[in-house]
C-alpha positions as CSV (number, residue, x, y, z in Angstrom):
1,G,71.6,169.3,146.2
2,Y,69.6,172.0,144.5
3,L,67.4,169.9,142.7
4,K,66.6,168.1,145.9
5,K,66.7,170.8,148.1
6,S,65.4,173.9,146.4
7,K,61.6,174.7,147.3
8,M,61.4,177.3,144.4
9,L,62.3,174.6,141.8
10,K,58.9,174.6,139.7
11,G,60.7,172.6,136.7
12,V,63.4,170.5,135.2
13,F,64.9,171.0,131.5
14,L,67.1,168.3,130.0
15,L,68.7,169.2,126.9
16,V,69.5,166.7,124.2
17,D,70.8,166.8,120.5
18,I,68.0,166.3,118.5
19,R,70.2,164.6,115.8
20,H,71.2,161.7,117.6
21,E,69.0,159.0,119.8
22,P,69.6,159.9,123.5
23,S,72.9,159.0,125.1
24,G,73.3,156.9,128.6
25,N,74.3,159.6,130.2
26,D,70.7,161.4,128.6
27,K,68.6,158.7,129.7
28,T,70.0,158.6,133.4
29,M,69.7,162.1,133.6
30,Y,65.9,161.7,132.5
31,D,65.4,158.8,135.2
32,W,67.2,161.0,138.0
33,I,64.8,163.8,137.2
34,V,61.8,161.6,137.5
35,Y,62.9,159.6,140.4
36,N,63.1,162.9,142.2
37,G,59.6,163.7,141.5
38,F,59.8,165.8,138.5
39,S,58.2,165.6,134.8
40,P,61.2,166.7,132.7
41,I,60.8,169.1,129.7
42,V,63.3,167.9,127.1
43,V,64.5,170.4,124.8
44,A,65.8,168.9,121.6
45,T,68.7,171.1,120.6
46,K,70.2,171.9,117.2
47,L,66.8,172.1,115.1
48,D,68.4,173.6,112.7
49,K,70.9,171.1,111.9
50,I,68.0,168.9,110.5
51,K,65.5,168.4,107.6
52,R,62.0,169.5,108.8
53,S,60.6,166.2,107.5
54,Q,63.0,164.6,110.2
55,I,61.9,166.5,112.8
56,Q,58.7,164.1,114.3
57,K,61.2,161.0,113.5
58,Q,63.9,162.3,116.0
59,I,61.2,163.5,118.5
60,S,59.7,159.9,118.6
61,L,63.8,158.3,118.6
62,I,64.1,160.9,121.8
63,R,61.0,159.5,123.6
64,A,61.9,155.8,123.2
65,G,65.5,156.3,124.1
66,L,64.6,158.2,126.9
67,S,61.5,155.6,127.8
68,A,59.6,159.3,128.5
69,A,56.1,159.2,129.5
70,E,53.4,160.2,127.0
71,N,53.0,163.4,128.7
72,T,56.8,164.5,128.9
73,A,57.0,167.8,126.7
74,V,59.6,167.8,123.8
75,I,60.5,170.9,122.4
76,P,62.4,170.8,119.3
77,Y,64.6,174.1,119.6
78,S,67.4,176.0,117.3
79,A,69.5,178.5,118.8
80,Q,70.3,179.7,115.5
81,T,67.0,180.4,114.2
82,K,64.9,180.7,117.6
83,Q,62.6,177.9,116.3
84,G,60.8,176.6,119.5
85,R,61.4,179.7,121.6
86,E,57.5,181.0,122.1
87,E,56.8,177.2,122.8
88,I,59.4,177.4,125.8
89,Y,58.3,180.7,127.1
90,T,54.6,179.6,127.1
91,L,55.6,176.2,129.4
92,L,57.7,178.6,131.3
93,D,54.6,181.0,131.9
94,S,52.1,177.9,132.4
95,Y,54.6,177.2,135.6
96,L,54.6,180.1,136.8
97,E,51.1,180.7,136.5
98,T,50.1,177.5,138.3
99,N,52.9,177.7,141.1
100,E,52.7,181.2,142.4
């Protein structure tokens, strides 16, 4: 109900594991978010678990697996190293500035 009715909701994040192709549940959730009028922000977690050389390949795999729109943000993120945190904060700031 919250996702459908909230007047305060500015964006929706979808967390996926960067190490794997999106699951059926990931795809269903992505499609549901889009169906409800949002542009999901995909956060690809566990970045610290893959090699740097694999990042772009895995992002492409996630985009393809979700059938994500070209303008969908896919942000690689590591809770351990905090890599990607500033990119998420910048994106959040832009949402807050444009929707105040």
